[in-house]
C-alpha positions in Angstrom: 62.4 102.1 72.1 64.1 104.8 70.1 63.5 107.3 72.8 65.2 105.0 75.4 68.2 104.6 73.1 68.4 108.4 72.6 68.4 108.9 76.4 71.0 106.2 76.9 73.2 107.8 74.2 72.9 111.2 75.8 73.8 109.8 79.2 76.8 107.9 77.7 78.0 111.1 76.0 77.6 113.1 79.2 79.6 110.5 81.1 82.4 110.5 78.5 82.5 114.3 78.4 82.7 114.4 82.3 85.6 112.0 82.3 87.5 113.8 79.6 86.7 117.1 81.3 88.0 115.9 84.6 91.2 114.6 83.0 91.7 118.0 81.3 91.3 119.8 84.6 93.9 117.4 86.3 96.3 117.9 83.4 95.9 121.7 83.7 96.5 121.5 87.5 99.7 119.4 86.9 101.0 121.9 84.3 100.3 124.8 86.7 102.0 122.9 89.6 105.0 122.0 87.4 105.5 125.6 86.3 105.5 126.8 89.9 108.0 124.1 91.1 111.6 125.4 91.6 114.9 123.7 92.3 115.7 123.9 96.0 112.1 124.0 97.3 111.0 121.4 99.9 109.3 118.1 98.9 106.3 119.0 101.1 105.6 122.1 99.0 105.7 120.0 95.8 103.3 117.4 97.3 101.0 120.2 98.5 100.9 121.6 95.0 100.6 118.4 92.9 98.9 116.2 95.4 100.2 112.8 96.4 102.3 111.4 93.5 101.2 108.2 91.6 104.7 106.7 91.9 107.6 107.3 94.3 110.7 106.0 92.5 114.0 105.2 94.2 117.2 103.8 92.8 116.3 100.4 94.3 112.9 100.5 92.6 113.2 102.3 89.2 110.1 103.4 87.3 111.2 103.4 83.7 107.9 104.0 81.8 109.1 107.4 80.7 112.8 107.9 81.7 115.6 105.9 80.2 117.6 105.8 83.5 116.6 105.4 87.1 116.7 108.1 89.8 120.4 108.4 90.6 122.4 110.9 92.8 121.7 113.6 93.6 118.2 112.3 93.2 117.0 110.2 96.2 113.4 110.0 95.2 111.6 110.8 91.9 108.0 111.7 92.3 105.7 110.9 89.3 102.3 112.3 88.4 100.7 110.7 85.3 97.8 111.7 83.1 94.8 110.1 84.9 93.0 108.4 82.0 95.9 106.9 79.9 99.1 106.3 81.9 102.1 106.1 79.6 101.2 109.1 77.5 102.2 112.1 79.7 103.8 112.6 83.1 105.5 115.1 85.3 108.4 114.2 87.5 110.1 116.0 90.4 113.5 114.6 91.7 114.2 115.2 95.4 117.6 114.9 97.0 118.6 113.4 100.3 117.9 116.8 101.9 114.2 116.4 100.7 114.6 119.4 98.4 113.9 119.5 94.6 117.0 118.9 92.5 115.4 118.5 89.0 112.0 118.5 87.2 110.8 117.1 83.9 107.7 116.9 81.8 107.4 113.7 79.8 105.2 113.3 76.7 105.1 110.2 74.6 105.1 110.7 70.8 
């Protein structure tokens, strides 16, 4: 019985380590993508770099989990990528104007 519990414990730790490791890899990728994103570049480049965003915010549908104000002109759409495991802790946003080019970027971290 003790041997089964040991094996179950090892498997559980391996699963937890895998999930945390995968999250850390995703966060590293988001940080790298964020550092390469420049004002004026096309939305398609941003999506290619970050992957499909978790949220696409518009003025009509604000997403205020991190920001105190909604996406407003010159922002037409705010693209959000959140930390995979615990949403609400860390996110990266890229604001895109009517011309579908980047107008602003932000990295959000909850205290």
